[in-house]
N, C-alpha and C positions, 0 to 999 in steps of 0.2 A: 817630528822635525820642527824646530823652532821657527817662528815667523821672521822674515827679514827685518832688518833694523829700520826704524824710521829715520830719514835723513833730511837735512835742511839744504835745499838746492840754491835758494836766493831769497832775499828779503828786502822790503822797503819799510819806512816808518816816517811818521810826522809827529813832531813834538814842538809846537810853536814857542818861539822866544827863548829857546835853550842855547846856552853856549856849551856846545858838545864838541867831540872830536870831529875833524873835517873828514866826514865819510859821505861819499856821494849817495849812499843808499838812504840817508836820513835827511829829511827836509825840516827846517826849523822856521820856515816863513809863517808869518802871522795869518795870512789869507791865501790859502792854496788856490792855484789857478783853475783847477778843474777842467784842464784843456781836453781831457779824454771824452768829455760830454758836450754835445752841442748846446749853444746858449739857451735855447728854449727849454732844454731839459735841466741844464745847470742851475737855473733860477730856482728849481724845486729842492735843491740840495743845501744843507747846512754846511758849515766849514768842514767837519769830519767827513761828510759825504763827498765833498769835492776832493779832499785829499785821498780818500779811499779809492775813488774812481781812477785817479791818476796812478796810484800804486798798483791797482789791478791791471790797468793798461800796460804797465811796465813788466809785471810778472806774468801776464797771460795775454801777449799781444795778438795771438790768434783767436782769442775769445773762445777757446775750445775746452777749457778745464772746469771741473767741478769747483764751486765756490761755497765756502762756509763762513759765515760772519757771526761773531759772538759779541755781545755787549751786555754788561749787567743792568745798566740803567737805561740804555736807549736814548731817544730824544725826549727828555723829561720836560723840556721847555714847551714843546708843541702840545704835549699831553695836558700839561697844566693849563695852557691857554684854553683848550677845549673844555676842561672841567670848569674854568671860571665862566666860560660862555654859558654852559648849562646852568650854573648857579644863578646867573643873571637872567635866565630865561631866554636866551638867544639861541638860534639855530647853530649846529656844529657843521662846519664846512667838510663835505666828504673828501675834498682834496687834502685838507689839513689832516684828517684822520688817516688817509691812505699814506701820508708822508711821515706820520708819527710812529708807525709800527716797526718792529725790529727788521722786517725784510725790505723796508723801503729803499734803502741805498743799493742793495743788490738788484732790486727791481728796476731802478732807474738806470743803473749801470748796464744791465742786460738789455734794455731797450736800446741804449746808445751803442752798444758793441755788437749786438746780434748774438750774444751768448745764449744758446738754448739748452745748456746743460743743467744738471741738477743743481739747485741752490738752496742753502739752508740758513736759517737765522736761529741762534741759540741764546738763552740766558740761563745761568746755572748758579745763581746765588753765591757768587765768589769763586766758583770752580770752572770759569769759562775756559781757561787755558787747557785744563785737563779734558774738558768736553771736546774742545776743538781737536786735540791730538787723538782722542779716541774716535771721533767721527772720521778724521783723516785716515786712520789706520783701517777702519771699515771700508772705505772706498778703495784704498790701495790694495786691500786683500781681495777686492772684487775686480781686480785687473786694471784699475786705473794707473796710468804711468806716473801722474803726479796730480796734486790737488792744491788749490790755494786757500789758505785760511786767514781770516782777518779778525783782529781783536781791537776794539775801540771803546772808548768811554769818554764821558764828560762830567764836570761837576754837577751834582744834583742842585737844582734851583734852591735858593736860600729858603723860600717860603715853604718848601716841601721837606726840608731837613728835620730829622729827629735826633734825639740824644745819641743814638747809635749809628747814625748814617756815616759811612766812611768817607774821609777826604779823598777826592778823586781829582787827578790832573787831566786836562784836555789832551788826548793823544790817540794815535792809532798805529797799528803795526800789522803788516801783512807778510806772510811766509809761504813760499812754494815748497811743498814737502813731497818727498818720494821715498823710494826704498833702494834705488840702484846707485845713484851718485850723490855726492854731497857730504856734508858734516853729519856724523851720526848723533842722534838725540838719544840719550839714555836716561832712564828714570830709576832712582834708588830710594830707599826709605829715608825719610827725613831723620837725621841724627836726633837722638833722645834729648840732647841738651839744646837743640835749636828751638828758638821761640820766635817764629815769624810774626811780625807785627800786624800783618794784614794779608788778605787774600791777594794773589798777584793781579796787578793792573797792567795795562799796555806799557806804562812807563818802566815797569820792572822788566818786562820782556825786552824793551829796547836796551836797557842797561846790560842785560844778560848777552844780547846779541853783540854788543860792543865789547864784551869781556870785562865789564866793570863790576859786576856783582853776581852772586849765585841767583837761582830762580827757584823759589820754594812755593808750595801750595799746602798751607796748614790744613785745609779741609780734607785733603787726600793723603796728608803726611807723605808728600813726595818732594824730592829735589831733582830737577832736571839738569843735565850736563851736556855740553857740546864737545865732541871729539873730532879731531881732524882739521 
């Protein structure tokens, strides 16, 4: 018996400064409010963290769902600041280290919301979206009704870029996935003549959700489609 289809139940996204279609699920504000997090915790979050907390609050208001967050580069700015401090012989702040790791945003959000469910942070060298869908399927097969996945990224700091460092736009997208209701997500082999220019980024997922462009993953040779 084939597994049930993966479905998209709802989504939210943040893409600052963009002139996009007027869709209430997409925020283009430069500085997200982060209202889902109390002020004392909000100050720990960078701009993507504040946007993500608000999106999670919208998609999981009961704070009862499994959360999975993927980011290829994470908070590179904080990481570099710590490396520079070490180079200068200065001590590294434990708080700064704690907020630089991949699970920091989910950690702060879980404290604010009281979510005690399983939470994961992923990095997959450009296959973050495929990893998110795969992890979501695992939880859904284990009787979860729905899960929330988040994909975010930010430009790599200039002083840390190499010749092959991909260009990344600041953006984040969150999706509530299930198997019963919603638009069906299907995966098919990437056409032989398709030559994707890059691994999928959050901005590519947003364009896909808005119906503006296909969503391809060259690393996995997959193309995802939305039906319904």
